[in-house]
Backbone as a chain_set.jsonl record, in Angstrom:
{"seq": "XXXXXXXXXXXXXXXXXXXXXXXXXXXXXXXXXXXXXXXXXXXXXXXXXXXXXXXXXXXXXXXXXXXXXXXXXXXXXXXXXXXXXXXXXXXXXXXXXXXXXXXXXXXXXXXXXXXXXXXXXXXXXXXXXXXXXXXXXXXXXXXXXXXXXXXXXXXXXXXXXXXXXXXXXXXXXXXXXXXXXXXXXXXXXXXXXXXXXXXXXXXXXX", "coords": {"N": [[-3.423, 20.234, 2.967], [-2.457, 18.835, 4.907], [-5.073, 17.85, 6.307], [-6.128, 15.692, 3.83], [-3.685, 13.566, 3.999], [-4.392, 12.468, 6.769], [-7.033, 11.835, 6.34], [-6.51, 9.642, 4.68], [-4.601, 7.616, 6.009], [-6.353, 7.577, 8.06], [-8.645, 5.47, 6.39], [-6.83, 3.895, 5.629], [-6.396, 2.607, 8.112], [-8.905, 1.958, 8.943], [-9.255, 0.048, 6.986], [-7.511, -1.989, 7.57], [-8.573, -2.852, 9.563], [-11.048, -4.381, 8.703], [-12.843, -2.837, 7.822], [-13.986, -2.496, 5.298], [-16.26, -1.307, 4.253], [-16.456, 1.178, 5.432], [-13.857, 2.714, 4.393], [-13.789, 2.721, 1.996], [-16.096, 4.595, 1.417], [-15.341, 6.662, 2.157], [-12.311, 6.976, 1.118], [-13.449, 7.255, -1.242], [-15.031, 9.363, -1.85], [-12.895, 11.491, -1.668], [-11.502, 10.603, -3.659], [-13.096, 11.812, -5.427], [-13.018, 14.566, -5.141], [-10.606, 15.471, -5.748], [-9.241, 14.031, -8.354], [-7.139, 14.08, -9.631], [-5.488, 13.046, -8.346], [-2.754, 10.727, -7.409], [-1.969, 8.931, -5.388], [-4.483, 8.524, -3.816], [-5.977, 7.314, -5.082], [-4.545, 4.622, -5.882], [-4.851, 4.029, -2.996], [-7.264, 3.446, -2.761], [-8.157, 1.771, -4.717], [-6.29, -0.335, -3.644], [-7.734, -0.907, -1.424], [-9.955, -1.744, -2.75], [-9.112, -3.899, -3.955], [-8.435, -5.775, -1.54], [-10.819, -5.819, -0.33], [-12.629, -7.153, -2.267], [-10.982, -9.822, -2.488], [-11.971, -10.475, -0.087], [-14.518, -11.05, -0.349], [-14.684, -12.581, -2.246], [-13.162, -14.612, -0.957], [-14.546, -18.075, 1.594], [-15.641, -16.044, 3.791], [-16.144, -13.615, 3.322], [-17.86, -14.541, 0.792], [-19.797, -13.198, -1.407], [-20.132, -13.062, -4.365], [-21.23, -11.606, -6.577], [-21.279, -8.921, -5.507], [-18.07, -8.952, -5.184], [-17.58, -8.716, -7.708], [-17.836, -6.541, -8.71], [-16.531, -4.789, -7.353], [-14.152, -5.277, -8.511], [-14.735, -4.285, -10.564], [-14.993, -1.518, -10.58], [-12.222, -1.124, -10.531], [-10.918, -1.565, -12.644], [-12.045, -0.115, -14.249], [-10.92, 2.114, -13.371], [-8.348, 1.491, -14.033], [-8.068, 0.025, -16.498], [-6.058, -1.575, -17.471], [-5.532, -3.19, -15.512], [-4.382, -6.436, -14.704], [-4.333, -7.992, -12.584], [-6.967, -7.421, -11.655], [-8.711, -7.659, -14.105], [-7.945, -10.623, -13.554], [-9.057, -11.348, -11.002], [-11.728, -10.439, -10.944], [-12.464, -12.529, -12.835], [-12.376, -14.838, -11.231], [-14.378, -14.328, -9.472], [-16.938, -14.136, -11.712], [-16.973, -17.398, -12.316], [-17.517, -18.242, -9.824], [-19.65, -17.553, -9.791], [-20.771, -18.794, -12.188], [-20.769, -18.223, -14.436], [-19.896, -18.869, -17.218], [-19.494, -17.375, -19.452], [-18.623, -14.914, -19.226], [-16.36, -15.403, -17.752], [-14.652, -16.663, -18.638], [-13.799, -14.602, -20.53], [-12.848, -12.744, -18.93], [-10.491, -14.353, -18.119], [-9.19, -13.85, -20.088], [-9.424, -11.621, -20.87], [-7.137, -10.835, -19.048], [-5.226, -12.273, -19.949], [-4.609, -11.304, -22.1], [-2.943, -9.4, -21.191], [-1.1, -9.928, -19.517], [0.451, -12.054, -21.06], [2.139, -13.952, -20.258], [0.901, -15.444, -17.586], [0.325, -17.545, -15.36], [-1.876, -18.677, -13.614], [-3.92, -17.002, -14.915], [-4.36, -19.336, -17.006], [-4.285, -22.18, -15.27], [-6.988, -21.923, -14.245], [-8.826, -21.593, -16.204], [-8.614, -23.822, -17.083], [-9.697, -24.96, -14.938], [-12.138, -24.571, -15.193], [-13.332, -25.351, -17.698], [-13.251, -27.723, -16.971], [-14.357, -28.223, -14.425], [-16.804, -26.979, -14.885], [-18.047, -27.343, -17.604], [-16.927, -30.14, -17.817], [-15.283, -30.623, -19.771], [-12.578, -32.215, -19.911], [-10.496, -32.579, -21.864], [-9.704, -29.946, -22.948], [-9.612, -28.946, -20.899], [-6.941, -30.175, -19.504], [-5.054, -28.933, -21.644], [-4.788, -26.374, -20.623], [-3.564, -26.824, -18.418], [-1.058, -27.766, -18.607], [-0.508, -25.567, -20.603], [-0.101, -23.908, -18.351], [1.888, -24.637, -16.893], [3.701, -24.946, -18.731], [5.001, -21.887, -18.017], [5.739, -22.067, -15.33], [7.446, -24.994, -14.106], [6.885, -25.878, -11.444], [4.895, -25.759, -10.759], [2.356, -25.996, -8.286], [-0.499, -26.641, -8.276], [-0.981, -26.475, -11.01], [0.448, -28.878, -11.803], [-0.86, -31.176, -10.162], [-3.216, -30.914, -11.178], [-3.343, -31.333, -13.784], [-2.024, -33.866, -13.337], [-4.274, -35.25, -12.181], [-6.59, -34.873, -14.099], [-5.769, -36.612, -16.465], [-5.407, -39.192, -15.519], [-8.215, -39.02, -14.947], [-9.298, -39.018, -17.74], [-7.999, -41.328, -18.241], [-9.269, -43.981, -17.45], [-11.649, -42.941, -18.136], [-11.564, -43.481, -20.991], [-10.988, -46.458, -20.268], [-13.28, -47.561, -19.254], [-14.782, -47.445, -21.673], [-13.593, -48.917, -22.953], [-13.931, -51.401, -21.86], [-16.628, -51.686, -21.957], [-17.24, -51.843, -24.131], [-16.402, -53.928, -25.444], [-17.934, -55.518, -23.321], [-19.852, -55.59, -24.924], [-19.739, -57.414, -27.149], [-19.553, -59.401, -26.24], [-17.331, -60.093, -24.582], [-16.065, -61.504, -21.886], [-13.672, -61.978, -19.956], [-12.612, -59.718, -18.234], [-10.629, -57.523, -16.368], [-11.53, -56.495, -13.178], [-9.941, -54.995, -11.435], [-8.046, -54.026, -12.618], [-8.479, -53.366, -15.326], [-7.867, -54.754, -17.236], [-7.658, -56.927, -19.847], [-7.867, -60.353, -20.519], [-7.255, -63.508, -21.174], [-8.944, -65.91, -23.246], [-10.443, -67.477, -20.909], [-8.687, -67.158, -18.729], [-8.557, -67.746, -15.65], [-6.881, -66.021, -13.627], [-5.523, -62.675, -13.39], [-3.78, -61.848, -16.248], [-1.871, -59.41, -16.057], [-2.04, -58.406, -13.125], [-2.63, -60.295, -11.707], [-5.006, -60.468, -10.008], [-7.695, -62.218, -9.695], [-10.31, -63.742, -11.543], [-13.436, -63.125, -13.17]], "CA": [[-2.481, 18.967, 2.627], [-2.406, 17.503, 5.933], [-5.958, 17.155, 6.121], [-5.905, 14.53, 2.995], [-3.357, 12.727, 4.158], [-4.777, 11.952, 7.329], [-7.991, 10.398, 6.092], [-5.705, 8.614, 3.838], [-4.095, 7.092, 6.981], [-7.745, 6.322, 8.542], [-9.483, 5.349, 5.506], [-5.798, 2.265, 5.612], [-6.63, 1.87, 9.56], [-10.293, 0.993, 8.169], [-8.961, -1.323, 5.571], [-6.559, -2.937, 8.215], [-9.575, -3.463, 10.854], [-11.854, -4.949, 7.504], [-14.252, -2.028, 7.83], [-14.129, -2.159, 4.22], [-17.483, 0.015, 3.836], [-16.023, 2.917, 5.828], [-12.253, 3.084, 4.041], [-14.469, 3.061, 0.475], [-17.109, 5.576, 1.219], [-13.965, 7.783, 2.74], [-11.349, 7.535, -0.51], [-14.216, 8.087, -2.915], [-15.526, 11.347, -1.425], [-11.57, 12.154, -1.628], [-11.053, 10.578, -5.231], [-14.238, 12.781, -6.49], [-12.883, 15.94, -4.784], [-9.194, 15.115, -6.407], [-9.359, 12.777, -9.227], [-5.947, 13.657, -10.312], [-4.358, 12.445, -7.045], [-2.29, 9.186, -8.001], [-1.781, 8.668, -3.97], [-5.633, 8.755, -2.924], [-6.163, 6.5, -6.336], [-3.727, 3.294, -5.244], [-4.946, 3.527, -2.172], [-8.532, 2.889, -3.247], [-7.588, 0.568, -5.624], [-5.645, -1.715, -2.36], [-8.725, -1.348, -0.818], [-11.17, -2.605, -3.642], [-8.7, -5.666, -3.983], [-8.932, -6.676, -0.401], [-12.346, -5.791, -0.314], [-13.214, -8.08, -3.384], [-10.636, -11.029, -1.855], [-12.639, -10.986, 1.511], [-15.934, -11.454, -0.447], [-14.522, -13.917, -2.842], [-13.644, -16.056, -0.151], [-15.561, -18.159, 2.277], [-15.666, -15.011, 4.89], [-17.467, -12.782, 2.726], [-18.858, -14.98, -0.1], [-20.522, -12.441, -1.723], [-19.181, -12.869, -5.315], [-21.821, -10.368, -7.154], [-20.11, -7.051, -4.693], [-17.372, -8.81, -5.271], [-17.523, -8.826, -9.059], [-17.896, -4.782, -8.945], [-14.702, -3.854, -6.635], [-12.837, -5.647, -9.721], [-15.297, -3.545, -12.063], [-14.118, -0.656, -10.133], [-10.407, -0.99, -10.307], [-10.679, -1.941, -14.395], [-13.154, 1.588, -14.615], [-9.789, 3.637, -13.011], [-7.141, 1.17, -14.646], [-8.468, -0.826, -17.766], [-4.598, -2.986, -17.859], [-4.607, -4.122, -14.668], [-4.202, -7.973, -15.041], [-4.775, -8.681, -11.534], [-8.33, -7.075, -11.345], [-8.989, -8.721, -14.909], [-8.195, -12.114, -13.328], [-9.755, -11.363, -10.058], [-13.341, -10.451, -11.481], [-12.766, -14.171, -13.792], [-12.678, -15.589, -10.197], [-15.495, -13.545, -9.069], [-17.785, -15.152, -12.166], [-16.011, -18.115, -12.227], [-17.742, -18.814, -8.813], [-21.096, -16.769, -9.967], [-20.845, -20.198, -12.913], [-20.875, -17.221, -15.378], [-18.839, -19.488, -17.686], [-18.813, -17.099, -20.813], [-18.046, -13.757, -18.675], [-15.163, -15.567, -16.264], [-13.509, -17.05, -19.408], [-13.637, -13.319, -21.193], [-12.137, -11.634, -17.924], [-9.736, -14.532, -18.24], [-8.298, -14.167, -21.647], [-8.601, -10.374, -21.595], [-5.934, -10.919, -18.038], [-3.544, -12.675, -20.419], [-3.689, -10.16, -23.06], [-1.969, -7.766, -20.919], [0.499, -10.383, -19.25], [0.43, -13.371, -21.604], [3.1, -15.738, -19.341], [-0.198, -14.96, -16.092], [0.247, -18.635, -15.442], [-3.276, -18.781, -12.797], [-5.25, -17.664, -15.802], [-4.652, -20.763, -17.103], [-4.729, -22.812, -14.634], [-8.127, -20.649, -13.866], [-9.594, -21.651, -17.372], [-8.515, -25.346, -17.071], [-10.815, -25.154, -13.671], [-13.436, -23.831, -15.956], [-13.778, -26.346, -18.582], [-13.516, -29.399, -16.385], [-15.681, -28.053, -13.777], [-18.418, -26.456, -15.189], [-17.949, -27.484, -18.703], [-16.753, -31.726, -18.223], [-14.329, -30.624, -20.803], [-11.241, -32.843, -19.605], [-9.111, -32.986, -22.638], [-9.227, -28.619, -22.994], [-8.935, -28.574, -19.658], [-5.888, -30.407, -19.78], [-4.346, -28.043, -22.102], [-4.459, -25.452, -20.125], [-2.982, -26.749, -17.037], [0.35, -28.312, -19.134], [-0.225, -24.736, -20.256], [0.311, -23.082, -16.879], [2.999, -25.838, -16.612], [5.211, -24.471, -19.127], [5.58, -20.497, -17.131], [6.244, -22.587, -14.283], [7.062, -26.34, -14.039], [6.749, -26.697, -10.342], [3.024, -24.884, -10.307], [1.813, -27.318, -7.916], [-1.838, -26.854, -8.7], [-1.222, -27.35, -11.719], [0.59, -30.476, -11.458], [-1.993, -31.937, -9.448], [-4.74, -30.499, -11.818], [-2.837, -32.327, -14.7], [-2.162, -35.314, -13.175], [-5.696, -35.809, -11.913], [-7.1, -34.99, -15.562], [-5.023, -37.324, -17.19], [-5.974, -40.264, -14.746], [-9.595, -39.24, -15.423], [-9.352, -39.652, -19.031], [-7.24, -42.551, -19.146], [-10.256, -44.109, -16.709], [-13.047, -42.924, -18.978], [-11.402, -44.315, -21.685], [-10.734, -47.903, -20.477], [-14.508, -47.929, -19.313], [-15.471, -46.893, -23.505], [-13.061, -50.004, -24.239], [-14.499, -51.965, -21.626], [-18.282, -51.76, -22.344], [-17.353, -51.843, -26.058], [-15.928, -55.822, -24.955], [-18.627, -56.605, -22.753], [-21.091, -55.522, -25.535], [-18.928, -57.753, -27.835], [-19.158, -60.795, -25.458], [-15.659, -60.582, -24.008], [-15.773, -61.703, -20.297], [-12.476, -62.028, -19.366], [-11.738, -58.624, -18.546], [-9.966, -57.63, -15.073], [-12.305, -55.536, -12.161], [-9.005, -54.214, -10.676], [-6.947, -52.996, -13.634], [-9.028, -53.476, -16.136], [-7.107, -55.893, -18.371], [-8.061, -58.195, -21.324], [-7.301, -61.566, -20.117], [-6.974, -64.626, -22.054], [-10.109, -66.931, -22.961], [-10.95, -68.854, -20.308], [-7.902, -67.249, -17.533], [-8.675, -67.123, -13.95], [-6.485, -64.743, -13.209], [-5.307, -61.88, -13.992], [-2.592, -61.455, -16.67], [-1.354, -58.048, -15.471], [-2.567, -57.785, -11.816], [-3.195, -61.673, -10.651], [-6.166, -60.678, -9.277], [-8.932, -63.329, -9.82], [-11.143, -62.968, -13.094], [-14.986, -63.812, -12.609]], "C": [[-2.798, 17.942, 4.066], [-3.762, 17.007, 6.641], [-6.191, 15.875, 5.392], [-4.955, 13.261, 3.482], [-3.915, 12.362, 5.742], [-6.291, 11.052, 7.357], [-7.686, 9.833, 5.335], [-5.433, 7.605, 5.323], [-5.504, 6.847, 7.954], [-8.478, 5.67, 7.426], [-8.367, 3.578, 5.262], [-6.06, 1.76, 6.972], [-7.802, 1.065, 8.984], [-10.026, -0.135, 7.566], [-8.624, -2.846, 6.339], [-7.649, -3.941, 9.473], [-10.853, -4.066, 9.918], [-13.059, -3.87, 7.616], [-13.938, -1.818, 6.319], [-14.941, -0.858, 3.168], [-16.589, 1.366, 3.737], [-14.587, 3.354, 4.578], [-12.989, 3.181, 2.589], [-15.33, 4.355, 0.471], [-15.596, 6.869, 1.686], [-12.726, 8.097, 1.191], [-12.583, 7.66, -1.389], [-14.718, 8.946, -3.017], [-13.885, 11.62, -1.645], [-10.652, 12.011, -3.226], [-11.765, 11.583, -6.19], [-13.459, 14.148, -6.317], [-11.46, 16.121, -5.26], [-8.906, 13.751, -7.271], [-8.155, 12.764, -9.763], [-4.549, 13.029, -8.964], [-3.961, 10.672, -7.165], [-2.536, 8.356, -6.275], [-2.811, 7.677, -3.528], [-6.078, 7.343, -4.662], [-5.6, 4.546, -6.1], [-4.063, 3.527, -4.152], [-6.557, 2.883, -2.14], [-8.509, 1.784, -3.655], [-7.296, -0.777, -4.714], [-6.962, -2.088, -1.691], [-9.9, -2.282, -1.545], [-10.687, -3.96, -3.58], [-8.679, -6.005, -2.751], [-10.251, -6.734, -0.116], [-12.674, -7.233, -1.263], [-12.709, -9.693, -2.938], [-11.263, -11.585, -0.978], [-13.775, -11.505, 0.513], [-15.731, -12.597, -1.336], [-14.058, -15.471, -1.981], [-14.736, -16.714, 0.577], [-16.148, -17.088, 2.991], [-16.735, -14.109, 4.051], [-18.502, -13.13, 1.789], [-20.228, -14.056, -0.885], [-19.957, -11.845, -3.105], [-19.772, -11.908, -6.45], [-20.934, -9.04, -6.636], [-18.647, -7.946, -5.21], [-16.782, -8.376, -6.712], [-16.882, -6.965, -9.431], [-17.107, -4.277, -8.093], [-14.162, -4.463, -8.002], [-13.086, -4.508, -10.606], [-14.246, -1.849, -12.05], [-12.736, -0.055, -10.403], [-10.173, -0.723, -11.788], [-11.087, -0.53, -14.726], [-11.327, 2.656, -14.827], [-8.145, 2.683, -13.634], [-7.253, 0.013, -15.84], [-6.842, -2.107, -17.514], [-4.261, -3.456, -16.997], [-5.042, -5.584, -14.534], [-4.846, -8.412, -14.014], [-6.32, -8.454, -11.315], [-8.835, -7.869, -12.433], [-9.009, -10.598, -13.847], [-8.826, -12.419, -12.053], [-11.321, -11.187, -10.332], [-13.721, -12.181, -12.572], [-12.878, -14.762, -13.132], [-14.383, -15.714, -9.716], [-16.658, -14.58, -10.245], [-17.369, -16.631, -12.252], [-17.042, -19.336, -10.745], [-19.293, -18.95, -8.557], [-21.621, -18.122, -11.143], [-21.264, -18.992, -14.021], [-19.65, -17.588, -16.528], [-18.359, -18.284, -18.695], [-18.255, -15.362, -20.104], [-16.582, -14.156, -18.071], [-13.96, -15.797, -17.785], [-12.65, -15.858, -20.222], [-12.318, -12.509, -20.569], [-10.857, -12.325, -18.295], [-8.453, -14.404, -19.399], [-7.815, -12.796, -21.677], [-7.116, -10.187, -20.153], [-4.288, -11.203, -19.454], [-3.57, -12.251, -21.669], [-3.11, -9.225, -22.963], [-0.646, -8.748, -20.381], [0.221, -11.814, -19.93], [0.946, -15.255, -20.785], [2.223, -15.38, -17.355], [-0.426, -16.629, -15.405], [-1.536, -19.698, -14.834], [-4.252, -18.938, -13.772], [-5.259, -19.042, -16.433], [-5.218, -21.668, -16.324], [-6.673, -22.757, -14.376], [-9.158, -21.278, -14.791], [-9.399, -22.968, -17.607], [-9.579, -25.777, -16.086], [-12.065, -25.189, -14.528], [-13.921, -25.009, -16.869], [-13.633, -28.077, -18.068], [-14.699, -29.221, -15.541], [-17.005, -27.626, -13.929], [-18.633, -26.441, -16.739], [-17.773, -29.079, -19.092], [-16.066, -31.518, -19.255], [-13.277, -31.105, -20.596], [-10.004, -32.407, -20.371], [-8.972, -31.172, -22.89], [-8.941, -28.074, -21.495], [-7.371, -29.013, -19.15], [-4.484, -29.592, -20.491], [-4.216, -27.013, -21.288], [-3.546, -25.292, -19.052], [-1.692, -27.006, -17.673], [0.66, -26.634, -20.03], [0.522, -23.455, -19.649], [1.914, -23.462, -16.825], [4.305, -25.496, -17.585], [6.062, -22.499, -18.77], [6.197, -20.908, -15.914], [6.159, -24.539, -13.602], [6.669, -26.762, -13.021], [5.427, -26.473, -9.833], [2.235, -26.155, -9.574], [0.273, -27.659, -8.065], [-2.376, -27.049, -9.864], [-0.975, -28.477, -12.396], [0.208, -31.454, -11.033], [-3.162, -32.351, -10.633], [-4.658, -31.191, -13.048], [-2.802, -33.499, -14.441], [-3.791, -36.186, -13.134], [-6.734, -35.976, -13.387], [-6.665, -36.429, -16.055], [-5.502, -38.991, -16.814], [-7.788, -39.777, -15.155], [-9.729, -39.38, -17.017], [-8.803, -40.698, -19.212], [-8.623, -43.677, -18.499], [-11.328, -43.645, -17.813], [-13.211, -43.686, -20.114], [-11.175, -46.105, -21.894], [-12.239, -48.367, -19.938], [-15.165, -47.789, -21.195], [-14.941, -48.558, -23.42], [-13.967, -51.329, -23.749], [-15.719, -52.521, -21.782], [-18.585, -52.056, -24.103], [-17.089, -53.874, -26.091], [-16.792, -56.27, -24.211], [-19.792, -56.692, -24.167], [-20.856, -56.672, -26.746], [-18.949, -59.347, -27.276], [-17.754, -61.271, -25.044], [-15.883, -60.495, -22.201], [-14.912, -61.534, -19.29], [-11.474, -60.826, -18.494], [-11.579, -58.105, -16.879], [-10.705, -56.528, -14.248], [-11.271, -54.528, -11.554], [-7.997, -53.357, -11.289], [-7.375, -53.154, -14.807], [-8.21, -54.594, -17.676], [-7.903, -56.371, -18.923], [-7.432, -59.211, -21.253], [-7.764, -62.414, -21.288], [-8.334, -65.665, -22.115], [-9.684, -67.58, -22.023], [-9.761, -68.462, -18.547], [-8.72, -66.738, -16.518], [-8.438, -66.135, -12.839], [-6.059, -64.009, -13.96], [-3.729, -62.077, -14.763], [-1.57, -60.786, -16.353], [-1.053, -58.435, -14.118], [-2.318, -59.659, -10.978], [-4.353, -61.395, -10.007], [-7.13, -61.818, -9.895], [-9.85, -62.857, -10.69], [-12.374, -63.969, -12.905], [-15.253, -64.256, -14.116]], "O": [[-3.203, 16.785, 4.177], [-3.762, 16.031, 7.392], [-6.452, 14.897, 6.092], [-5.369, 12.106, 3.383], [-3.514, 11.198, 5.726], [-6.614, 10.07, 8.026], [-8.616, 9.152, 4.904], [-6.339, 6.806, 5.557], [-5.558, 5.781, 8.567], [-9.328, 5.035, 8.049], [-8.832, 2.497, 4.899], [-5.985, 0.542, 7.13], [-7.77, -0.116, 8.636], [-10.632, -1.197, 7.712], [-8.983, -4.006, 6.138], [-7.561, -5.06, 9.977], [-11.843, -4.235, 10.63], [-14.216, -4.26, 7.46], [-13.543, -0.668, 6.128], [-14.682, -0.105, 2.229], [-16.204, 2.137, 2.858], [-14.615, 4.453, 4.024], [-12.44, 4.091, 1.967], [-15.233, 5.126, -0.483], [-15.306, 7.89, 1.062], [-12.486, 9.117, 0.544], [-12.437, 8.359, -2.392], [-14.977, 9.489, -4.092], [-14.036, 12.768, -2.062], [-9.769, 12.687, -3.754], [-11.362, 12.051, -7.255], [-13.269, 14.827, -7.326], [-11.12, 17.289, -5.072], [-8.442, 12.69, -6.853], [-7.799, 11.753, -10.366], [-3.347, 12.778, -8.89], [-4.708, 9.702, -7.036], [-3.212, 7.338, -6.125], [-2.594, 6.553, -3.076], [-6.805, 6.429, -4.274], [-6.31, 3.544, -6.188], [-3.095, 2.977, -3.627], [-6.852, 1.888, -1.476], [-8.83, 0.8, -2.989], [-7.794, -1.891, -4.879], [-7.295, -3.244, -1.428], [-10.536, -3.221, -1.065], [-11.358, -4.952, -3.296], [-9.14, -7.145, -2.812], [-10.758, -7.754, 0.351], [-12.947, -8.292, -0.697], [-13.493, -10.642, -2.941], [-11.325, -12.805, -0.825], [-13.928, -12.715, 0.68], [-16.499, -13.556, -1.258], [-14.33, -16.661, -2.138], [-15.859, -16.231, 0.427], [-17.373, -17.093, 2.871], [-17.949, -14.034, 4.24], [-19.597, -12.576, 1.691], [-21.417, -14.365, -0.822], [-19.484, -10.717, -3.236], [-18.971, -11.408, -7.239], [-20.13, -8.371, -7.285], [-18.003, -7.127, -5.864], [-15.705, -7.794, -6.841], [-15.96, -6.469, -10.08], [-17.011, -3.051, -8.146], [-13.554, -3.564, -8.585], [-12.243, -3.869, -11.235], [-13.428, -1.307, -12.793], [-12.329, 1.105, -10.462], [-9.401, 0.153, -12.179], [-10.394, 0.141, -15.492], [-10.823, 3.37, -15.693], [-7.04, 3.225, -13.623], [-6.37, -0.84, -15.928], [-6.913, -3.334, -17.438], [-3.207, -4.089, -16.934], [-6.214, -5.783, -14.214], [-5.828, -9.136, -14.171], [-6.925, -9.375, -10.766], [-9.457, -8.862, -12.056], [-9.934, -11.384, -13.644], [-9.172, -13.582, -11.846], [-12.072, -11.991, -9.78], [-14.794, -12.705, -12.872], [-13.493, -15.75, -13.532], [-15.201, -16.63, -9.638], [-17.171, -15.603, -9.793], [-18.554, -16.942, -12.137], [-17.183, -20.558, -10.696], [-19.977, -19.679, -7.838], [-22.792, -18.485, -11.031], [-22.436, -19.104, -14.382], [-18.686, -16.851, -16.734], [-17.156, -18.087, -18.864], [-17.4, -14.765, -20.758], [-15.725, -13.284, -17.929], [-12.851, -15.287, -17.936], [-11.457, -15.894, -20.524], [-11.347, -11.96, -21.09], [-9.965, -11.601, -18.739], [-7.275, -14.759, -19.444], [-6.717, -12.414, -22.082], [-6.189, -9.414, -20.394], [-3.18, -10.726, -19.701], [-2.715, -12.662, -22.453], [-2.732, -8.388, -23.782], [0.524, -8.503, -20.675], [-0.259, -12.689, -19.208], [0.636, -16.445, -20.716], [2.821, -15.172, -16.299], [-1.541, -16.808, -14.917], [-2.08, -20.712, -15.27], [-5.048, -19.86, -13.947], [-6.234, -19.781, -16.298], [-6.385, -22.033, -16.469], [-7.37, -23.771, -14.396], [-10.277, -21.52, -14.338], [-10.129, -23.397, -18.501], [-10.278, -26.77, -16.292], [-12.935, -26.032, -14.313], [-15.003, -25.536, -16.609], [-13.841, -29.157, -18.621], [-15.777, -29.788, -15.717], [-18.018, -27.862, -13.27], [-19.371, -25.564, -17.188], [-18.184, -29.516, -20.166], [-16.195, -32.493, -19.995], [-12.465, -30.393, -21.186], [-8.921, -32.026, -19.927], [-7.775, -30.957, -23.079], [-8.279, -27.115, -21.097], [-6.698, -28.235, -18.473], [-3.322, -29.6, -20.085], [-3.03, -26.683, -21.312], [-2.924, -24.287, -18.706], [-0.898, -26.227, -17.146], [1.843, -26.336, -20.187], [1.248, -22.55, -20.06], [2.874, -22.696, -16.737], [5.496, -25.686, -17.342], [7.153, -22.052, -19.125], [7.104, -20.234, -15.424], [5.278, -25.117, -12.966], [6.09, -27.848, -13.045], [4.946, -26.874, -8.774], [1.652, -27.066, -10.162], [-0.136, -28.817, -7.982], [-3.495, -27.489, -10.128], [-1.674, -29.034, -13.242], [0.668, -32.564, -11.303], [-3.729, -33.405, -10.92], [-5.691, -31.677, -13.508], [-3.425, -34.312, -15.123], [-4.25, -37.174, -13.707], [-7.438, -36.95, -13.655], [-7.478, -37.343, -15.92], [-5.864, -39.814, -17.655], [-8.416, -40.63, -15.782], [-10.63, -40.165, -17.309], [-8.964, -41.231, -20.31], [-9.017, -44.336, -19.462], [-11.812, -44.654, -18.327], [-14.203, -44.332, -20.451], [-11.165, -46.805, -22.906], [-12.5, -49.551, -20.149], [-16.24, -48.313, -21.491], [-15.736, -49.433, -23.765], [-14.546, -52.107, -24.507], [-15.891, -53.739, -21.751], [-19.522, -52.314, -24.859], [-17.661, -54.738, -26.756], [-16.773, -57.499, -24.141], [-20.46, -57.703, -24.383], [-21.885, -56.882, -27.388], [-18.419, -60.292, -27.859], [-17.22, -62.377, -25.122], [-15.83, -59.479, -21.508], [-15.116, -61.125, -18.147], [-10.28, -60.859, -18.196], [-12.544, -58.367, -16.162], [-10.454, -55.416, -14.712], [-11.62, -53.399, -11.209], [-7.345, -52.413, -10.844], [-6.451, -53.072, -15.616], [-8.378, -54.797, -18.879], [-9.058, -56.285, -18.507], [-6.358, -59.246, -21.853], [-8.523, -62.037, -22.181], [-8.723, -66.177, -21.065], [-8.66, -68.259, -22.106], [-9.869, -69.134, -17.522], [-9.371, -65.695, -16.462], [-9.044, -65.663, -11.878], [-6.035, -64.283, -15.16], [-2.714, -62.369, -14.131], [-0.443, -61.281, -16.308], [0.096, -58.793, -13.856], [-1.889, -59.92, -9.853], [-4.743, -62.328, -9.304], [-6.77, -62.054, -11.049], [-10.213, -61.681, -10.664], [-12.357, -65.162, -12.606], [-16.29, -64.851, -14.409]]}, "num_chains": 1, "name": "protein.A"}
């Protein structure tokens, strides 16, 4: 028993030194020999989370390997919503949209109020699919769980501005095609025929 404790302590030390592969090797061997030990399982999951996070960020930058870490956690704990969420992040970065969405939705099934999932689903629709309207719905859903969620607040504002800009451009294009020329280039206002200055902002109208 003392030897097991020493090996677990060694694995924790290796994890803290960011020697993740060595820590995993040690804990996986311990887990095989002691499959019923919750303490070993707990430390193994902790190392997998830390290693997966490391691989998902700019320092590790190996999203396939990160995904494998989170899959290993899910094999041990299928209801671990954080593992599903982080798996979704790995797939998102790999641009595997379908798999990312499935992983995020699985996390939401386990924890319906997990605002980070809704926010990242919004990003997926906005960045990888170019669907601003659906993205905005998910940003707003995240905000129902935390009105001060900074990332979702900013993303929702940006999405609304982009949608307004797109709508304004559609209107301007349509008006221009129909011979309407007095459109302010600064604010997009449609002015009176023959107006030299914008009725809205005062900018000179060409």
